[in-house]
Every structure is written in C-alpha cells, then in structure tokens.
C-alpha positions in Angstrom: 154.2 44.8 103.1 153.8 45.5 99.3 149.5 44.8 100.1 150.0 47.5 103.3 151.7 50.0 100.9 148.6 49.4 98.1 146.4 49.7 100.9 147.5 52.6 102.2 148.1 54.3 98.9 144.2 53.7 98.1 143.2 55.3 101.3 145.5 58.3 101.0 143.8 58.7 97.3 140.2 58.8 98.5 141.4 61.0 101.6 142.6 63.4 99.2 140.0 63.0 96.9 137.5 63.9 99.6 139.5 66.6 100.6 139.5 68.2 96.6 135.7 67.8 96.5 135.0 69.5 100.2 137.3 72.4 98.9 135.3 72.9 95.4 131.9 72.5 97.7 132.8 75.3 100.0 134.1 77.3 97.1 131.3 76.9 95.3 129.0 77.9 98.0 131.1 80.6 98.9 130.8 82.4 95.8 127.0 81.7 95.6 126.8 83.5 99.2 129.3 86.3 98.1 127.2 87.0 95.0 124.0 87.0 97.2 125.2 89.4 99.5 127.1 91.7 97.2 124.3 91.8 95.2 124.9 93.7 91.7 126.9 96.7 93.3 129.6 96.0 90.4 126.9 96.9 87.9 127.6 100.5 86.7 124.6 102.8 85.9 125.0 105.2 83.3 122.8 108.3 81.5 122.0 105.5 78.7 121.1 102.3 80.8 119.3 104.4 83.3 117.2 106.0 80.4 116.7 102.3 78.9 115.3 101.2 82.0 112.7 103.6 82.5 111.9 103.1 78.7 111.4 99.4 79.5 108.7 100.2 82.1 107.0 102.9 79.6 104.1 103.7 81.2 103.8 103.2 85.2 100.3 103.1 86.8 101.6 103.8 90.3 98.2 104.2 92.1 94.4 102.7 91.7 91.1 104.5 92.9 88.2 102.1 93.0 84.8 104.2 93.5 80.8 103.0 93.6 78.9 105.8 93.0 74.9 106.4 92.3 73.6 109.2 90.7 70.3 110.8 88.8 69.1 111.5 85.4 66.9 114.0 84.7 65.3 115.8 81.5 62.3 117.2 79.7 61.0 119.1 76.2 60.9 122.7 76.5 59.7 125.5 74.8 61.6 128.8 75.1 63.4 127.4 78.2 60.3 126.2 79.9 59.5 122.5 80.4 56.5 120.8 78.6 54.2 119.0 81.4 54.3 115.0 81.3 57.7 114.9 78.9 60.1 114.7 81.9 62.3 111.5 81.8 64.2 110.0 84.2 66.8 107.3 86.1 68.7 106.7 88.7 71.9 104.5 88.0 74.4 102.9 90.1 77.8 101.7 88.9 81.7 100.8 90.1 84.4 102.8 88.6 88.1 102.1 88.5 90.8 105.2 87.9 94.6 104.3 87.1 96.8 107.1 87.4 100.7 107.3 87.2 103.4 108.5 84.7 104.6 108.6 81.0 108.5 107.6 81.7 109.3 108.4 78.1 109.1 112.2 79.2 111.2 111.8 82.6 114.3 113.6 82.8 117.6 111.6 84.2 121.0 112.4 85.9 123.6 110.4 86.8 126.5 112.2 88.8 129.2 109.8 90.2 127.0 107.4 92.7 124.1 110.1 92.6 121.2 109.3 90.5 118.2 112.3 89.9 114.9 111.4 87.9 112.4 114.1 87.4 109.5 113.0 86.4 106.6 114.5 84.2 103.1 115.5 86.0 101.1 112.8 86.7 98.2 111.9 84.6 95.0 109.6 84.5 96.3 106.5 82.4 92.7 104.8 82.4 89.2 105.5 83.7 87.0 102.5 83.4 83.2 102.1 84.6 82.3 98.2 85.0 79.6 97.6 82.7 78.5 94.3 84.7 78.1 96.8 88.1 75.6 99.2 86.5 71.9 98.9 87.9 69.3 101.3 86.7 66.2 102.2 88.8 63.3 104.2 88.7 63.5 104.1 85.0 60.8 106.9 83.9 59.7 107.7 79.9 57.9 111.2 79.3 55.5 111.6 76.8 57.5 111.8 73.4 60.4 111.7 75.0 61.6 108.3 75.8 65.0 107.4 77.6 67.9 106.6 74.7 71.3 104.9 74.7 72.7 108.7 74.0 70.9 109.6 77.8 72.7 106.7 79.3 76.1 107.7 77.4 76.2 111.5 78.4 75.5 110.5 82.1 78.4 108.3 82.0 80.5 110.7 80.5 79.7 113.2 82.8 80.0 110.6 85.8 83.3 109.6 84.9 84.3 113.3 84.8 83.1 114.1 88.2 84.5 111.1 89.7 88.0 112.2 88.5 87.9 115.6 90.1 87.0 114.1 93.1 89.9 111.7 93.2 92.4 114.2 92.6 91.0 116.0 95.0 91.5 113.3 97.5 95.1 112.7 96.5 95.3 110.9 93.4 98.5 112.4 91.8 99.9 112.6 95.4 100.1 108.8 95.7 100.4 108.4 92.6 104.1 110.0 93.2 104.7 108.4 96.4 104.4 104.8 95.0 106.1 105.6 91.5 108.9 107.3 93.5 109.1 104.0 95.6 108.8 101.6 92.7 111.6 103.7 91.1 114.3 103.3 93.7 113.3 99.7 94.0 113.9 98.8 90.7 117.4 100.8 90.5 118.4 99.1 93.5 117.9 95.6 92.3 120.4 96.7 89.9 122.8 98.4 92.1 122.0 99.1 95.6 125.4 101.4 96.0 123.5 104.7 94.1 121.7 107.2 96.0 118.3 107.7 93.9 116.4 111.2 93.9 113.3 111.1 92.4 111.3 114.7 91.9 108.2 115.6 89.9 108.2 118.7 87.3 
C-alpha cells in the first residue's frame, strides 16, 4: 500500500512538473509572438528622438543615376580670333559616370503633434558625382603642330562633361526621384520605431 502511494506521489509530481513546463513554454512563446506583432508601438517618439534619428542618418543618398557618354574635344591655336592651320588638336572620349542625389538631414525640420509627425526636407542636392576612370576610352587622338594634347585638356573636358551630364540627369527627374525615395525611406524608418504614428514628409 505504501509503495502504491509512493508510486502515485511520484507520478503526480512529474505530471505537475510537466504542466508547469508547458505553462512556461506557452507563456514564453506567447510573449515572443505578442512583442513581434505588437512591434514597438509602446515607444513614444518625441521631437528630440526624431531629430536624433535623422542626425544619425546624416546624408541620405536616396537615388543614383548611372550614365555612359561619348564626347569630342577640339582646340586650335588662334591669332585675333582666327584658327591657325595645322594646329588643331582633338580626341574622342567615352566614359561611365555615377551621380548620387539626396538630402542633408541635418537641415531637416521636424514637428511632432500627438500621433502626427511632419518632416520638412531641405532642397535635394547632388551628394557625389564620379567618373569611373577604368571606363575611360580615348579614340581618334590627333595632335596639332605646336599644340599637343595635355592632361589639362582631359581635365577641362571632364569638368564640362560632368556639368552637362548633371544638368541632363536633373532634367530627367533626378531630384523628383530623390524626394520619392527619401520620403519612403524616412517613413519606413519611423514605422520601425513605432507604427502608430502618421508621417508626412515634405520638401522646402
């Protein structure tokens, strides 16, 4: 009889232990699922935390414009505005370039009113513009008499070429795309902090 009671007590102990373990496991996973679906909605976004978030991003390169160009450089010696025969030099150059445009978020203005956030971006600008040196190819190089091609000529050509490419990119909507992408990225960043806020992104 004593053995039966002892055996029954052991079974009861293990049964209770299993129940406790199940309860702990269910509680744990329940908490994980709750926090996952609930997200960070408990995090309050203030003016200072919003400003800090934007400062951490600093420069936001929100769009990239890639291009391939070919252009011709020509120059000749002149006297009183007239070209001297046989002094014309020229070359044709092909090259690839990349323009990155976006915003300096240090100059963004922020406003938090209840559950509404408004961010006013400064004007979009070109953050970088590089020509890939490994892509440069020179064709039809021709030196003139006493007027040979120099490094200076290549540099002046590159300066003008970059300026022209940049103007073309802006005309094709470089800054419009930069605003669209920046707006989406900023809204997504704030949503990851707290999805309960309504975010409006404008441009000054």
